NUVOPA-396174 format. One record per atom (N, C-alpha, C, CB): residue in one letter; atom name; x, y, z. Coordinates in Angstrom, 1 decimal. Glycine has a CB too. Layout:
BEGIN
{type=A, atom=CA, x=X, y=Y, z=Z}
...
% end
This chain:
BEGIN
{type=M, atom=N, x=-14.4, y=13.3, z=-14.8}
{type=M, atom=CA, x=-14.9, y=13.2, z=-13.5}
{type=M, atom=C, x=-13.8, y=13.5, z=-12.4}
{type=M, atom=CB, x=-15.5, y=11.9, z=-13.2}
{type=S, atom=N, x=-12.5, y=13.6, z=-13.0}
{type=S, atom=CA, x=-11.4, y=13.9, z=-12.0}
{type=S, atom=C, x=-11.4, y=15.3, z=-11.6}
{type=S, atom=CB, x=-10.1, y=13.5, z=-12.6}
{type=N, atom=N, x=-12.2, y=16.1, z=-12.1}
{type=N, atom=CA, x=-12.3, y=17.6, z=-11.6}
{type=N, atom=C, x=-13.3, y=17.8, z=-10.6}
{type=N, atom=CB, x=-12.6, y=18.5, z=-12.8}
{type=L, atom=N, x=-13.8, y=16.8, z=-9.9}
{type=L, atom=CA, x=-14.8, y=17.0, z=-8.8}
{type=L, atom=C, x=-14.1, y=17.6, z=-7.6}
{type=L, atom=CB, x=-15.5, y=15.7, z=-8.5}
{type=P, atom=N, x=-14.9, y=18.5, z=-6.9}
{type=P, atom=CA, x=-14.3, y=19.1, z=-5.8}
{type=P, atom=C, x=-14.0, y=18.0, z=-4.7}
{type=P, atom=CB, x=-15.2, y=20.2, z=-5.3}
{type=A, atom=N, x=-13.0, y=18.2, z=-3.9}
{type=A, atom=CA, x=-12.7, y=17.3, z=-2.8}
{type=A, atom=C, x=-12.0, y=18.0, z=-1.7}
{type=A, atom=CB, x=-11.8, y=16.1, z=-3.3}
{type=I, atom=N, x=-12.2, y=17.6, z=-0.4}
{type=I, atom=CA, x=-11.5, y=18.2, z=0.7}
{type=I, atom=C, x=-10.2, y=17.5, z=0.7}
{type=I, atom=CB, x=-12.3, y=18.0, z=1.9}
{type=P, atom=N, x=-9.1, y=18.3, z=0.8}
{type=P, atom=CA, x=-7.7, y=17.7, z=1.0}
{type=P, atom=C, x=-7.6, y=16.8, z=2.2}
{type=P, atom=CB, x=-6.7, y=18.9, z=1.1}
{type=V, atom=N, x=-6.9, y=15.7, z=2.0}
{type=V, atom=CA, x=-6.7, y=14.7, z=3.0}
{type=V, atom=C, x=-5.6, y=15.2, z=4.0}
{type=V, atom=CB, x=-6.4, y=13.3, z=2.4}
{type=S, atom=N, x=-5.8, y=15.2, z=5.3}
{type=S, atom=CA, x=-4.9, y=15.4, z=6.3}
{type=S, atom=C, x=-4.8, y=14.3, z=7.3}
{type=S, atom=CB, x=-5.2, y=16.7, z=7.1}
{type=P, atom=N, x=-4.1, y=13.2, z=6.8}
{type=P, atom=CA, x=-4.1, y=12.0, z=7.6}
{type=P, atom=C, x=-3.4, y=12.1, z=8.9}
{type=P, atom=CB, x=-3.3, y=10.9, z=6.8}
{type=T, atom=N, x=-4.0, y=11.4, z=9.9}
{type=T, atom=CA, x=-3.3, y=11.4, z=11.2}
{type=T, atom=C, x=-2.3, y=10.2, z=11.2}
{type=T, atom=CB, x=-4.4, y=11.2, z=12.4}
{type=I, atom=N, x=-1.5, y=10.1, z=12.3}
{type=I, atom=CA, x=-0.6, y=9.1, z=12.3}
{type=I, atom=C, x=-1.2, y=7.7, z=12.3}
{type=I, atom=CB, x=0.3, y=9.2, z=13.5}
{type=E, atom=N, x=-2.4, y=7.6, z=13.0}
{type=E, atom=CA, x=-3.1, y=6.3, z=13.0}
{type=E, atom=C, x=-3.6, y=5.7, z=11.7}
{type=E, atom=CB, x=-4.3, y=6.4, z=13.9}
{type=I, atom=N, x=-3.8, y=6.7, z=10.7}
{type=I, atom=CA, x=-4.3, y=6.2, z=9.4}
{type=I, atom=C, x=-3.4, y=6.6, z=8.3}
{type=I, atom=CB, x=-5.7, y=6.8, z=9.2}
{type=S, atom=N, x=-2.3, y=7.0, z=8.5}
{type=S, atom=CA, x=-1.3, y=7.4, z=7.5}
{type=S, atom=C, x=-0.9, y=6.3, z=6.5}
{type=S, atom=CB, x=0.0, y=8.0, z=8.1}
{type=Q, atom=N, x=-0.9, y=5.0, z=7.1}
{type=Q, atom=CA, x=-0.5, y=3.9, z=6.2}
{type=Q, atom=C, x=-1.6, y=3.6, z=5.2}
{type=Q, atom=CB, x=-0.2, y=2.7, z=7.0}
{type=Y, atom=N, x=-2.9, y=3.9, z=5.6}
{type=Y, atom=CA, x=-4.0, y=3.7, z=4.7}
{type=Y, atom=C, x=-3.9, y=4.6, z=3.6}
{type=Y, atom=CB, x=-5.3, y=4.0, z=5.4}
{type=W, atom=N, x=-3.6, y=5.9, z=3.9}
{type=W, atom=CA, x=-3.6, y=6.9, z=2.8}
{type=W, atom=C, x=-2.3, y=6.7, z=1.9}
{type=W, atom=CB, x=-3.5, y=8.3, z=3.3}
{type=E, atom=N, x=-1.3, y=6.3, z=2.4}
{type=E, atom=CA, x=-0.1, y=6.0, z=1.7}
{type=E, atom=C, x=-0.3, y=4.9, z=0.7}
{type=E, atom=CB, x=1.1, y=5.7, z=2.6}
{type=A, atom=N, x=-1.0, y=3.8, z=1.1}
{type=A, atom=CA, x=-1.3, y=2.7, z=0.2}
{type=A, atom=C, x=-2.4, y=3.1, z=-0.8}
{type=A, atom=CB, x=-1.8, y=1.5, z=1.0}
{type=A, atom=N, x=-3.4, y=4.0, z=-0.4}
{type=A, atom=CA, x=-4.4, y=4.4, z=-1.3}
{type=A, atom=C, x=-3.7, y=5.2, z=-2.5}
{type=A, atom=CB, x=-5.4, y=5.2, z=-0.6}
{type=G, atom=N, x=-2.7, y=6.0, z=-2.2}
{type=G, atom=CA, x=-1.9, y=6.7, z=-3.2}
{type=G, atom=C, x=-1.3, y=5.8, z=-4.2}
{type=G, atom=CB, x=-0.9, y=7.5, z=-2.6}
{type=R, atom=N, x=-1.1, y=4.5, z=-3.9}
{type=R, atom=CA, x=-0.6, y=3.5, z=-4.9}
{type=R, atom=C, x=-1.7, y=2.7, z=-5.4}
{type=R, atom=CB, x=0.5, y=2.6, z=-4.2}
{type=D, atom=N, x=-3.0, y=3.1, z=-5.2}
{type=D, atom=CA, x=-4.2, y=2.3, z=-5.6}
{type=D, atom=C, x=-4.3, y=1.0, z=-5.0}
{type=D, atom=CB, x=-4.1, y=2.2, z=-7.1}
{type=V, atom=N, x=-3.9, y=0.9, z=-3.7}
{type=V, atom=CA, x=-3.9, y=-0.4, z=-2.9}
{type=V, atom=C, x=-4.8, y=-0.1, z=-1.7}
{type=V, atom=CB, x=-2.5, y=-0.9, z=-2.4}
{type=L, atom=N, x=-5.7, y=-1.1, z=-1.5}
{type=L, atom=CA, x=-6.6, y=-1.0, z=-0.3}
{type=L, atom=C, x=-6.0, y=-1.8, z=0.9}
{type=L, atom=CB, x=-8.1, y=-1.5, z=-0.6}
{type=V, atom=N, x=-5.7, y=-1.2, z=2.0}
{type=V, atom=CA, x=-5.2, y=-1.9, z=3.2}
{type=V, atom=C, x=-6.1, y=-1.7, z=4.3}
{type=V, atom=CB, x=-3.8, y=-1.4, z=3.6}
{type=V, atom=N, x=-6.3, y=-2.7, z=5.1}
{type=V, atom=CA, x=-7.1, y=-2.6, z=6.4}
{type=V, atom=C, x=-6.3, y=-3.1, z=7.5}
{type=V, atom=CB, x=-8.4, y=-3.5, z=6.2}
{type=P, atom=N, x=-6.6, y=-2.5, z=8.8}
{type=P, atom=CA, x=-5.9, y=-2.9, z=9.9}
{type=P, atom=C, x=-6.4, y=-4.3, z=10.4}
{type=P, atom=CB, x=-6.2, y=-1.8, z=11.0}
{type=R, atom=N, x=-5.5, y=-5.1, z=10.9}
{type=R, atom=CA, x=-5.8, y=-6.4, z=11.6}
{type=R, atom=C, x=-5.1, y=-6.4, z=12.9}
{type=R, atom=CB, x=-5.4, y=-7.6, z=10.6}
{type=C, atom=N, x=-5.8, y=-7.0, z=13.9}
{type=C, atom=CA, x=-5.2, y=-7.1, z=15.2}
{type=C, atom=C, x=-4.4, y=-8.3, z=15.3}
{type=C, atom=CB, x=-6.4, y=-7.0, z=16.3}
{type=N, atom=N, x=-3.2, y=-8.1, z=15.8}
{type=N, atom=CA, x=-2.3, y=-9.3, z=16.0}
{type=N, atom=C, x=-2.7, y=-10.1, z=17.2}
{type=N, atom=CB, x=-0.8, y=-8.9, z=16.2}
{type=V, atom=N, x=-3.5, y=-9.6, z=18.1}
{type=V, atom=CA, x=-3.9, y=-10.4, z=19.3}
{type=V, atom=C, x=-5.1, y=-11.3, z=19.0}
{type=V, atom=CB, x=-4.3, y=-9.4, z=20.5}
{type=C, atom=N, x=-6.2, y=-10.7, z=18.5}
{type=C, atom=CA, x=-7.4, y=-11.5, z=18.3}
{type=C, atom=C, x=-7.6, y=-12.0, z=16.8}
{type=C, atom=CB, x=-8.7, y=-10.6, z=18.6}
{type=G, atom=N, x=-6.8, y=-11.4, z=15.9}
{type=G, atom=CA, x=-6.8, y=-11.8, z=14.5}
{type=G, atom=C, x=-7.8, y=-11.2, z=13.6}
{type=G, atom=CB, x=-6.9, y=-13.2, z=14.4}
{type=K, atom=N, x=-8.7, y=-10.3, z=14.2}
{type=K, atom=CA, x=-9.8, y=-9.7, z=13.4}
{type=K, atom=C, x=-9.3, y=-8.5, z=12.7}
{type=K, atom=CB, x=-10.9, y=-9.4, z=14.4}
{type=A, atom=N, x=-9.8, y=-8.4, z=11.4}
{type=A, atom=CA, x=-9.6, y=-7.2, z=10.6}
{type=A, atom=C, x=-10.8, y=-6.3, z=10.9}
{type=A, atom=CB, x=-9.5, y=-7.5, z=9.1}
{type=Y, atom=N, x=-10.7, y=-5.0, z=10.8}
{type=Y, atom=CA, x=-11.8, y=-4.1, z=11.1}
{type=Y, atom=C, x=-11.7, y=-2.8, z=10.2}
{type=Y, atom=CB, x=-11.7, y=-3.8, z=12.5}
{type=W, atom=N, x=-12.9, y=-2.2, z=10.1}
{type=W, atom=CA, x=-13.0, y=-0.9, z=9.5}
{type=W, atom=C, x=-13.9, y=0.0, z=10.3}
{type=W, atom=CB, x=-13.5, y=-1.0, z=8.0}
{type=Y, atom=N, x=-13.6, y=1.1, z=10.6}
{type=Y, atom=CA, x=-12.8, y=2.1, z=10.0}
{type=Y, atom=C, x=-11.4, y=2.1, z=10.8}
{type=Y, atom=CB, x=-13.4, y=3.5, z=10.1}
{type=P, atom=N, x=-10.3, y=2.6, z=10.1}
{type=P, atom=CA, x=-9.0, y=2.6, z=10.7}
{type=P, atom=C, x=-8.9, y=3.4, z=12.0}
{type=P, atom=CB, x=-8.0, y=3.1, z=9.8}
{type=R, atom=N, x=-8.3, y=2.8, z=13.0}
{type=R, atom=CA, x=-8.0, y=3.4, z=14.3}
{type=R, atom=C, x=-6.8, y=2.8, z=14.9}
{type=R, atom=CB, x=-9.2, y=3.4, z=15.3}
{type=G, atom=N, x=-6.3, y=3.3, z=15.9}
{type=G, atom=CA, x=-5.0, y=2.8, z=16.5}
{type=G, atom=C, x=-5.2, y=1.7, z=17.5}
{type=G, atom=CB, x=-4.3, y=3.9, z=17.1}
{type=F, atom=N, x=-6.4, y=1.2, z=17.6}
{type=F, atom=CA, x=-6.6, y=0.1, z=18.5}
{type=F, atom=C, x=-7.7, y=-0.8, z=18.0}
{type=F, atom=CB, x=-7.0, y=0.6, z=19.9}
{type=C, atom=N, x=-7.7, y=-2.1, z=18.4}
{type=C, atom=CA, x=-8.7, y=-3.1, z=17.9}
{type=C, atom=C, x=-10.1, y=-2.8, z=18.6}
{type=C, atom=CB, x=-8.3, y=-4.5, z=18.2}
{type=P, atom=N, x=-11.1, y=-2.6, z=17.9}
{type=P, atom=CA, x=-12.4, y=-2.4, z=18.6}
{type=P, atom=C, x=-13.0, y=-3.7, z=19.2}
{type=P, atom=CB, x=-13.4, y=-1.9, z=17.6}
{type=F, atom=N, x=-12.4, y=-4.8, z=18.9}
{type=F, atom=CA, x=-12.9, y=-6.1, z=19.5}
{type=F, atom=C, x=-12.2, y=-6.4, z=20.8}
{type=F, atom=CB, x=-12.7, y=-7.3, z=18.5}
{type=C, atom=N, x=-10.9, y=-6.3, z=20.9}
{type=C, atom=CA, x=-10.2, y=-6.7, z=22.1}
{type=C, atom=C, x=-9.4, y=-5.5, z=22.7}
{type=C, atom=CB, x=-9.3, y=-7.8, z=21.8}
{type=H, atom=N, x=-9.4, y=-4.4, z=22.1}
{type=H, atom=CA, x=-8.7, y=-3.1, z=22.5}
{type=H, atom=C, x=-7.2, y=-3.2, z=22.5}
{type=H, atom=CB, x=-9.2, y=-2.8, z=23.8}
{type=S, atom=N, x=-6.7, y=-4.1, z=21.9}
{type=S, atom=CA, x=-5.2, y=-4.1, z=21.7}
{type=S, atom=C, x=-4.7, y=-3.0, z=20.8}
{type=S, atom=CB, x=-4.8, y=-5.4, z=21.2}
{type=T, atom=N, x=-3.5, y=-2.6, z=21.0}
{type=T, atom=CA, x=-2.9, y=-1.7, z=20.0}
{type=T, atom=C, x=-1.8, y=-2.3, z=19.2}
{type=T, atom=CB, x=-2.3, y=-0.5, z=20.8}
{type=D, atom=N, x=-1.8, y=-3.6, z=19.2}
{type=D, atom=CA, x=-0.9, y=-4.5, z=18.4}
{type=D, atom=C, x=-1.5, y=-4.7, z=17.1}
{type=D, atom=CB, x=-0.5, y=-5.8, z=19.1}
{type=I, atom=N, x=-1.4, y=-3.8, z=16.2}
{type=I, atom=CA, x=-2.1, y=-3.7, z=14.9}
{type=I, atom=C, x=-1.1, y=-3.8, z=13.7}
{type=I, atom=CB, x=-2.9, y=-2.5, z=14.7}
{type=V, atom=N, x=-1.5, y=-4.5, z=12.6}
{type=V, atom=CA, x=-0.7, y=-4.6, z=11.5}
{type=V, atom=C, x=-1.7, y=-4.2, z=10.3}
{type=V, atom=CB, x=-0.1, y=-6.0, z=11.3}
{type=W, atom=N, x=-1.2, y=-3.5, z=9.3}
{type=W, atom=CA, x=-1.9, y=-3.2, z=8.1}
{type=W, atom=C, x=-1.6, y=-4.3, z=7.0}
{type=W, atom=CB, x=-1.6, y=-1.8, z=7.6}
{type=E, atom=N, x=-2.7, y=-4.8, z=6.4}
{type=E, atom=CA, x=-2.5, y=-5.8, z=5.4}
{type=E, atom=C, x=-3.4, y=-5.4, z=4.1}
{type=E, atom=CB, x=-2.9, y=-7.2, z=5.9}
{type=E, atom=N, x=-2.9, y=-5.8, z=3.0}
{type=E, atom=CA, x=-3.6, y=-5.5, z=1.8}
{type=E, atom=C, x=-4.9, y=-6.4, z=1.7}
{type=E, atom=CB, x=-2.7, y=-5.8, z=0.5}
{type=S, atom=N, x=-6.0, y=-5.7, z=1.4}
{type=S, atom=CA, x=-7.2, y=-6.4, z=1.3}
{type=S, atom=C, x=-7.3, y=-7.3, z=0.0}
{type=S, atom=CB, x=-8.4, y=-5.5, z=1.3}
{type=D, atom=N, x=-8.0, y=-8.5, z=0.1}
{type=D, atom=CA, x=-8.1, y=-9.4, z=-1.0}
{type=D, atom=C, x=-9.3, y=-8.9, z=-1.9}
{type=D, atom=CB, x=-8.4, y=-10.8, z=-0.6}
{type=G, atom=N, x=-10.0, y=-7.9, z=-1.5}
{type=G, atom=CA, x=-11.1, y=-7.3, z=-2.3}
{type=G, atom=C, x=-12.5, y=-8.0, z=-2.0}
{type=G, atom=CB, x=-10.8, y=-7.4, z=-3.8}
{type=G, atom=N, x=-12.5, y=-9.0, z=-1.2}
{type=G, atom=CA, x=-13.8, y=-9.7, z=-0.9}
{type=G, atom=C, x=-14.5, y=-8.9, z=0.3}
{type=G, atom=CB, x=-13.5, y=-11.2, z=-0.6}
{type=A, atom=N, x=-15.8, y=-8.9, z=0.2}
{type=A, atom=CA, x=-16.6, y=-8.3, z=1.3}
{type=A, atom=C, x=-18.1, y=-8.7, z=1.0}
{type=A, atom=CB, x=-16.3, y=-6.7, z=1.3}
{type=S, atom=N, x=-18.9, y=-8.5, z=2.0}
{type=S, atom=CA, x=-20.3, y=-8.7, z=2.0}
{type=S, atom=C, x=-20.9, y=-7.3, z=2.1}
{type=S, atom=CB, x=-20.8, y=-9.7, z=3.1}
{type=I, atom=N, x=-21.8, y=-6.9, z=1.3}
{type=I, atom=CA, x=-22.5, y=-5.6, z=1.3}
{type=I, atom=C, x=-23.7, y=-5.7, z=2.3}
{type=I, atom=CB, x=-22.9, y=-5.1, z=-0.2}
{type=Y, atom=N, x=-23.8, y=-4.9, z=3.3}
{type=Y, atom=CA, x=-24.9, y=-4.8, z=4.2}
{type=Y, atom=C, x=-26.1, y=-4.0, z=3.7}
{type=Y, atom=CB, x=-24.3, y=-4.3, z=5.6}
{type=S, atom=N, x=-25.7, y=-2.9, z=3.0}
{type=S, atom=CA, x=-26.7, y=-2.0, z=2.5}
{type=S, atom=C, x=-26.1, y=-1.1, z=1.4}
{type=S, atom=CB, x=-27.4, y=-1.2, z=3.7}
{type=F, atom=N, x=-26.9, y=-0.6, z=0.6}
{type=F, atom=CA, x=-26.4, y=0.3, z=-0.4}
{type=F, atom=C, x=-27.5, y=1.3, z=-0.9}
{type=F, atom=CB, x=-25.8, y=-0.4, z=-1.6}
{type=T, atom=N, x=-27.1, y=2.3, z=-1.5}
{type=T, atom=CA, x=-28.1, y=3.2, z=-2.1}
{type=T, atom=C, x=-27.5, y=3.8, z=-3.3}
{type=T, atom=CB, x=-28.5, y=4.4, z=-1.2}
{type=I, atom=N, x=-28.3, y=4.1, z=-4.3}
{type=I, atom=CA, x=-27.8, y=4.7, z=-5.6}
{type=I, atom=C, x=-28.4, y=6.1, z=-5.8}
{type=I, atom=CB, x=-28.3, y=3.8, z=-6.9}
{type=A, atom=N, x=-27.5, y=7.1, z=-5.9}
{type=A, atom=CA, x=-27.9, y=8.5, z=-6.1}
{type=A, atom=C, x=-28.0, y=8.7, z=-7.6}
{type=A, atom=CB, x=-26.8, y=9.6, z=-5.4}
{type=Q, atom=N, x=-29.3, y=8.7, z=-8.1}
{type=Q, atom=CA, x=-29.5, y=8.8, z=-9.6}
{type=Q, atom=C, x=-29.1, y=10.2, z=-10.2}
{type=Q, atom=CB, x=-31.0, y=8.5, z=-9.8}
{type=R, atom=N, x=-29.2, y=11.2, z=-9.4}
{type=R, atom=CA, x=-28.9, y=12.5, z=-9.9}
{type=R, atom=C, x=-27.9, y=13.2, z=-8.9}
{type=R, atom=CB, x=-30.2, y=13.4, z=-10.1}
{type=G, atom=N, x=-27.0, y=14.0, z=-9.6}
{type=G, atom=CA, x=-26.1, y=14.9, z=-8.8}
{type=G, atom=C, x=-26.4, y=16.3, z=-9.2}
{type=G, atom=CB, x=-24.6, y=14.5, z=-9.1}
{type=Q, atom=N, x=-25.8, y=17.2, z=-8.3}
{type=Q, atom=CA, x=-26.0, y=18.6, z=-8.6}
{type=Q, atom=C, x=-24.7, y=19.3, z=-8.8}
{type=Q, atom=CB, x=-26.8, y=19.3, z=-7.4}
{type=G, atom=N, x=-24.6, y=20.4, z=-9.4}
{type=G, atom=CA, x=-23.4, y=21.1, z=-9.7}
{type=G, atom=C, x=-22.4, y=20.3, z=-10.3}
{type=G, atom=CB, x=-22.9, y=21.7, z=-8.4}
{type=P, atom=N, x=-21.1, y=20.3, z=-9.8}
{type=P, atom=CA, x=-20.0, y=19.6, z=-10.4}
{type=P, atom=C, x=-20.2, y=18.0, z=-10.4}
{type=P, atom=CB, x=-18.7, y=20.0, z=-9.8}
{type=W, atom=N, x=-21.1, y=17.6, z=-9.5}
{type=W, atom=CA, x=-21.3, y=16.1, z=-9.4}
{type=W, atom=C, x=-22.4, y=15.5, z=-10.4}
{type=W, atom=CB, x=-21.7, y=15.7, z=-8.0}
{type=E, atom=N, x=-23.0, y=16.5, z=-11.1}
{type=E, atom=CA, x=-24.1, y=16.1, z=-12.0}
{type=E, atom=C, x=-23.6, y=15.0, z=-13.0}
{type=E, atom=CB, x=-24.7, y=17.3, z=-12.8}
{type=A, atom=N, x=-22.4, y=15.2, z=-13.6}
{type=A, atom=CA, x=-21.9, y=14.3, z=-14.6}
{type=A, atom=C, x=-21.5, y=13.0, z=-14.0}
{type=A, atom=CB, x=-20.6, y=14.9, z=-15.4}
{type=A, atom=N, x=-21.3, y=12.9, z=-12.7}
{type=A, atom=CA, x=-20.8, y=11.7, z=-12.0}
{type=A, atom=C, x=-21.9, y=10.7, z=-11.7}
{type=A, atom=CB, x=-20.0, y=12.0, z=-10.8}
{type=A, atom=N, x=-23.2, y=11.1, z=-11.8}
{type=A, atom=CA, x=-24.3, y=10.3, z=-11.5}
{type=A, atom=C, x=-24.6, y=9.3, z=-12.5}
{type=A, atom=CB, x=-25.5, y=11.1, z=-11.3}
{type=P, atom=N, x=-25.1, y=8.1, z=-12.2}
{type=P, atom=CA, x=-25.4, y=7.6, z=-10.9}
{type=P, atom=C, x=-24.2, y=7.3, z=-10.1}
{type=P, atom=CB, x=-26.4, y=6.4, z=-11.0}
{type=D, atom=N, x=-24.3, y=7.4, z=-8.7}
{type=D, atom=CA, x=-23.2, y=7.1, z=-7.9}
{type=D, atom=C, x=-23.8, y=6.1, z=-6.8}
{type=D, atom=CB, x=-22.6, y=8.4, z=-7.2}
{type=V, atom=N, x=-23.0, y=5.1, z=-6.5}
{type=V, atom=CA, x=-23.3, y=4.1, z=-5.5}
{type=V, atom=C, x=-22.6, y=4.3, z=-4.2}
{type=V, atom=CB, x=-23.2, y=2.7, z=-6.1}
{type=V, atom=N, x=-23.3, y=4.3, z=-3.1}
{type=V, atom=CA, x=-22.7, y=4.3, z=-1.8}
{type=V, atom=C, x=-23.1, y=3.0, z=-1.1}
{type=V, atom=CB, x=-23.1, y=5.5, z=-1.0}
{type=A, atom=N, x=-22.1, y=2.3, z=-0.7}
{type=A, atom=CA, x=-22.4, y=0.9, z=-0.1}
{type=A, atom=C, x=-21.7, y=0.9, z=1.3}
{type=A, atom=CB, x=-21.8, y=-0.2, z=-0.9}
{type=Y, atom=N, x=-22.3, y=0.1, z=2.2}
{type=Y, atom=CA, x=-21.9, y=-0.2, z=3.6}
{type=Y, atom=C, x=-21.7, y=-1.6, z=3.8}
{type=Y, atom=CB, x=-22.8, y=0.4, z=4.7}
{type=R, atom=N, x=-20.5, y=-2.0, z=4.2}
{type=R, atom=CA, x=-20.2, y=-3.5, z=4.4}
{type=R, atom=C, x=-20.0, y=-3.8, z=5.8}
{type=R, atom=CB, x=-19.1, y=-3.9, z=3.6}
% end
């Protein structure tokens, strides 16, 4: 499955720390130093209080799933990767 087509990543400065950690197989998320909330998707400001005082921290892996779907069949190069789960937390 490692031969699946993918779009090359061109990280912006705001999310470069995320991609650097992902290259080490580590999931990091931004957390606001002002209100203390972690958030997703990565951006250069807190969506809750709008502060730009952000720190990246390693995720503990815990989350609640809001919704998910399972793609039972793939087409073309993705056929061998099915079933595939996409989840939203």
